[in-house]
N, C-alpha and C positions, 0 to 999 in steps of 0.2 A: 560565434555570434548567433543570436536567434534569428530565424528567418520567418518573416510574417508575410502572408499573402492574403488576397481577398478570399472570403469564405465561399466555398462552393456548396450549393444546396442540391443534394442528390434527390432522385425521385423515390428511391427505395428507403423506407423507414429504417431498415436494418443497417443502411450505410451511414446514417446520421450519427455523428459523435454523441449527440444528446440522447439518442435512442438507447445507448448502452448504460445510461446513468439511472440508478434507482430513483434519484431525485425527481426525474421527469416521468416516471412510470405512471400510467393512468391517463396521460394526455393523448388526444387523438393525433392522427398523422398530420393533419393540418395545423394543429397546435404545436406539434414538434417542429414543423417547418418554420413556424413563426419564431420559436425559441432559437432554432438553428441560425436564423438570419441575424440574430444578435451576437452569435458566437464569433470570436476572432481566433483563427488558427495560429498556432505557434509551433515551430519545429525546434527540437533541441538535440544537440550532439551529446555523446556519452561524457559525463563529468561536467556538463554545463549547468551553471546555477540558475534556478528558476527565480528565486528571490532570496534575500538575506534577512537575518533577524533585524528588526527595527525598520525595515523598508516600508515604503508606502505601497503595500500590496493590496490595493483596493480592487482586487479581482477575485472571482471564483475561478479556480483552475480545474478543469476536468481532463483526466488522462484518456486520450483516444487510443493510442498505441504506445507500447514501451513500458517503462517503470520509472518512478520518481521516489527518492527516499526523503523523508522528513526527519531532521535530526537537530540536536542542540549541542553546543560546545560547553563543556564544563569549565570551571575556573582554571584547571590545569591544561586546557586545550584538548582534553579527551572528548571524542565524539560519542554522544549518546543517541543511538538510533531510536526514534519514536515509532515509526511505521513506514511501510513501503506501499506506495500507491500503484495499482495496476489499472488496466483498461476499465473505465466506468467509475473509478474512484475519484474523489474530488477533495480539494483543500482550499481554504480561504473563507469558509463560512464563518469562522470565529471572528475574523476581522469585520465581516459584514454585520454580525450580530452585536458585537461589542464596540466596534469603532476603534479598537486598539491595534497597533502594529503587531506583527508576529514576533514571538520570542524564539522562533526556530528558523531554520533555513531549509530550502528544498533544492535538490540536485538530481538531475537525470542520471540514472545508473546504466542506461543504454539509450541508443537513438530512440527518441520519443516524439510523439505529436500530441499537442494539447488543444483543447477548446477553452478559450477564456471569455469570461463575462465581466463587464464593468459592474461594480456594485450598484450603480444607479440603474442599470438595466435589470439587474437581479431584483432590486426593490420593486420595479414595475411588474416583473413576472410574478413575484410573490403576491402582490396586490391583485393581479388578474387571476392567478391560479393559487388559492390558499393551500392546496394540497402540497405544493412545492415547499412552503414553509414548514408544514407538518412533517414531511419526509426529512427535511433538513434537521429538525429537532430530534426525530427518531434516530437518525444517523449519529448525531452528537451523543445521544443517550447510549446508543450501542457502543460507541467508542469508550465512553466512561466506564461501562461495565467491563469491557475488554481490559481497560487500564487497571481496574480494581483486581481482576483475575490475575493479571500479569504481576501486580504488586504482591499478591498473596503467594504466587509461585516463586518470586524472587526472594521473599523473606522466609518462606517455609521449606523450599526445596533446594537441593544441591544442583550442581551443574549437570549431572547425569539426568536427573528428572526433568530439568528445564529443557535440555536438548531432546529428550524423548518426547515431551509434550509438543515441542516445536515440530519434530519430524512427523508426528501423528497428525498435526494440523495441516500439513501440506496436501494439496490435491494430487492424486496419483491415478495411475492406470493399473487395474488388477490384471495379473497374468498368471500363468501356470506356476511360476516360481515365487510369486509374491506380488507386492505392490511397488510399482515403479514410480518414483517421484523425482523431481528436479529441484535442486537448491536454487531459489530465485535470487540469491545474493552471494556476494563474495564472502569468504569465511570471516574476514575481519568485520564485516557488517553483521553477520549472524552472531558473532561473538559479542558485539556491542549490544545487539538486541537482547541477548541472553545474559547480559551483565557479567561477562567473563572475558578472558583474554584469548586471542587467536591460538596461542600455544595450548591452553587448556582445552579449547574446543577440538583441536587436532588430536590431542590425547584421547578425548572421549570418543571421537569418531573412530580412531584406531582400535580402541577397546571394543566398540560395537562390531567392527569388522572382524577382529580376531575371534570374537565370541560367536560369529556366524549370524548375528542379528541382521546386519546389513552387508551389502556388497556394492562397491563403487561401480558405476556405469558411466563411462565417459568423464568429461571434465567436471560436470556438476550433477550428474545423475546418481541416484542411489536406488538399489533394490532392497526393499524391506522384506526380508525372508521370514522373520519371526515377529509378527505384529503383537502376539500375546506377550512375548518377553519385553517388547518395547512398552506396552501398556503397563506391565508390572513395574518397570523402571520409572515410568511417568508418575505412578502412584506412590513410589518410594518403597515398594515391597521387594 
């Protein structure tokens, strides 16, 4: 069950949930404190659903810590992963802008904390700070561009190139042996994101490992030893 408590307003701007969100960048510390007073915290356990498709999700949800996946169910019950939200990411703006209920659902993939804003409060914030509305539209536009790029990748590339592109998109830490990255999702979720099966994904990862392109590190870690080879696979060459 979700656990809600009264919001705590911290003195340091870096501690504020809203300070992590690009949506509120440009606001002064005092303005951020005002925004934070409207935020309602919510704690989620792994696997706990944030909201379901068709729900009255009249809230903007901002991830403070943890991760939340946004997905849809196909007619056959197959889950299509749309995106994964990390700290500073938000969802719920589409319902705010269009007034329509969501066609997807959101679930915590690990213990997570959220800051939620009622749409009525968000409307007042946008009227008081027009830059919030502009940044919201910029974020939506960026997602549309990402969706277009993903569609091109899905229709023009094979599983190998899609996986290579995905691995190259992960943030990592450069070391003497290569680039260390961590898979942020379970393999079944990555497979859904890449529009393939977990079995096919495992085969591709095994091929990359046997070719010396990557080396497993722990449960979800990977060491990218040959980034040039991975970029070649990503481009289909």
